[in-house]
C-alpha positions as CSV (number, residue, x, y, z in Angstrom):
1,X,-12.8,-9.0,38.1
2,X,-16.5,-9.6,38.9
3,X,-18.8,-6.9,40.3
4,X,-21.7,-8.4,42.1
5,X,-25.2,-6.8,42.6
6,X,-24.5,-6.2,46.3
7,X,-21.7,-3.8,45.5
8,X,-18.9,-6.3,46.2
9,X,-16.0,-7.0,43.9
10,X,-14.3,-10.4,43.5
11,X,-11.0,-11.3,41.9
12,X,-9.5,-14.8,41.8
13,X,-5.8,-15.4,41.1
14,X,-3.8,-18.6,40.7
15,X,-0.1,-18.3,40.9
16,X,2.8,-20.8,40.9
17,X,4.1,-21.6,44.4
18,X,7.3,-19.6,43.9
19,X,8.5,-16.5,45.8
20,X,8.8,-14.4,42.7
21,X,5.0,-14.5,42.2
22,X,4.2,-13.0,45.7
23,X,4.4,-9.5,44.4
24,X,1.5,-10.1,42.0
25,X,-0.7,-11.1,45.0
26,X,0.0,-7.7,46.6
27,X,-0.6,-5.8,43.3
28,X,-4.0,-7.3,42.8
29,X,-4.8,-6.5,46.5
30,X,-3.7,-2.9,46.1
31,X,-5.7,-2.4,42.9
32,X,-8.9,-3.8,44.4
33,X,-8.5,-1.7,47.6
34,X,-8.5,1.4,45.4
35,X,-12.0,0.6,44.3
36,X,-13.3,0.7,47.9
37,X,-11.2,3.6,49.0
38,X,-9.5,1.4,51.7
39,X,-7.3,3.6,53.9
40,X,-3.5,3.2,53.8
41,X,-3.2,1.6,57.3
42,X,-5.7,-1.1,56.4
43,X,-4.1,-1.7,53.0
44,X,-0.7,-2.1,54.7
45,X,-2.2,-4.6,57.2
46,X,-3.9,-6.6,54.4
47,X,-0.7,-6.6,52.3
48,X,1.4,-8.1,55.1
49,X,-1.3,-10.6,56.0
50,X,-1.8,-11.8,52.4
51,X,2.0,-11.9,51.9
52,X,2.4,-14.1,55.0
53,X,-0.5,-16.4,54.0
54,X,0.8,-16.8,50.4
55,X,4.4,-17.2,51.7
56,X,3.3,-20.1,54.0
57,X,1.9,-21.9,51.0
58,X,5.0,-21.2,48.9
59,X,7.4,-22.4,51.7
60,X,5.5,-25.3,53.2
61,X,2.9,-26.7,50.9
62,X,4.9,-28.6,48.3
63,X,8.0,-29.8,50.2
64,X,11.3,-30.1,48.5
65,X,9.8,-30.3,45.0
66,X,8.2,-26.9,45.4
67,X,6.1,-27.3,42.2
68,X,2.4,-26.4,42.8
69,X,0.0,-23.5,42.9
70,X,-1.5,-21.0,45.3
71,X,-5.0,-19.7,44.7
72,X,-5.9,-16.3,46.1
73,X,-9.5,-15.1,46.1
74,X,-10.2,-11.5,47.1
75,X,-13.6,-10.1,47.9
76,X,-14.1,-6.5,48.7
77,X,-17.5,-5.8,50.3
78,X,-18.8,-2.4,51.5
79,X,-18.0,-3.3,55.1
80,X,-15.2,-5.9,54.9
81,X,-12.4,-7.3,52.9
82,X,-12.1,-11.1,52.7
83,X,-9.1,-13.0,51.2
84,X,-8.9,-16.8,50.8
85,X,-5.5,-18.3,50.2
86,X,-5.5,-22.0,49.3
87,X,-3.1,-24.6,48.1
88,X,-3.2,-28.3,47.2
89,X,0.0,-29.2,49.0
90,X,0.7,-31.5,52.0
91,X,-1.2,-29.3,54.5
92,X,-0.7,-29.6,58.3
93,X,-2.5,-30.9,61.3
94,X,-5.2,-28.3,62.0
95,X,-5.8,-29.7,65.5
96,X,-2.3,-28.5,66.4
97,X,-2.8,-24.9,65.3
98,X,-2.1,-22.9,68.5
99,X,-4.1,-20.0,69.8
100,X,-1.5,-17.6,68.6
101,X,-3.1,-14.3,69.4
102,X,-2.9,-15.0,73.2
103,X,0.8,-16.2,73.3
104,X,3.7,-13.9,74.0
105,X,6.1,-13.5,71.0
106,X,9.0,-15.1,72.9
107,X,7.0,-18.4,73.2
108,X,6.4,-18.7,69.4
109,X,8.5,-21.0,67.2
110,X,9.7,-19.6,63.9
111,X,7.2,-21.5,61.9
112,X,4.4,-20.1,64.0
113,X,5.3,-16.4,63.5
114,X,3.5,-16.0,60.1
115,X,0.2,-17.2,61.6
116,X,0.7,-15.0,64.6
117,X,1.3,-11.9,62.4
118,X,-1.8,-12.7,60.4
119,X,-3.9,-13.1,63.5
120,X,-2.7,-9.7,64.8
121,X,-3.5,-7.9,61.5
122,X,-7.0,-9.0,60.6
123,X,-10.3,-9.4,62.4
124,X,-10.9,-13.1,61.8
125,X,-8.9,-16.1,60.5
126,X,-10.2,-19.5,59.6
127,X,-7.8,-22.3,58.9
128,X,-8.8,-25.6,57.3
129,X,-8.2,-28.1,54.6
130,X,-7.7,-26.9,51.0
131,X,-9.7,-27.8,47.9
132,X,-11.1,-31.3,47.9
133,X,-9.8,-31.9,51.4
134,X,-6.1,-31.6,50.4
135,X,-3.7,-28.8,51.3
136,X,-4.5,-25.7,53.4
137,X,-7.0,-23.0,53.1
138,X,-6.8,-19.7,55.1
139,X,-9.7,-17.3,55.1
140,X,-8.8,-13.8,56.3
141,X,-11.4,-11.1,57.1
142,X,-10.7,-7.4,57.8
143,X,-13.5,-5.1,58.8
144,X,-13.5,-1.8,56.9
145,X,-14.2,1.6,58.3
146,X,-17.4,3.2,57.1
147,X,-15.5,5.6,54.8
148,X,-14.4,2.6,52.8
149,X,-18.0,1.6,52.1
150,X,-18.3,4.3,49.3
151,X,-17.4,3.4,45.8
152,X,-15.4,5.4,43.4
């Protein structure tokens, strides 16, 4: 863990792209949220959003082979929590990412549900190519209530 001069904390984690490692991504998130006194509702939203983002990489990035990695970078700032989930897998066509927040649930395909959940839980989502232009990178941002700005 790195503590920056601006009061932010940064943790980076690289896990195998296997479902059994998803719990570790949630544990790191929970521990870091305790440093910023993030409220339980916000923590629950972040856990679900991070789990969905990591699960997408585990399920879709590396095809049938399934061998690969997922990088998760957490940044707790006084006023926001940012998480970047990236993989080096096959990625997808970003020009076909729908505007999920505005679509009724019954119109979503099963493979769109994870992104729709993420959009509903956080304040901003950026989707693009992963490291070195390969794979997928999701950046999630959740605004924090003023009470979370204090440090323990």
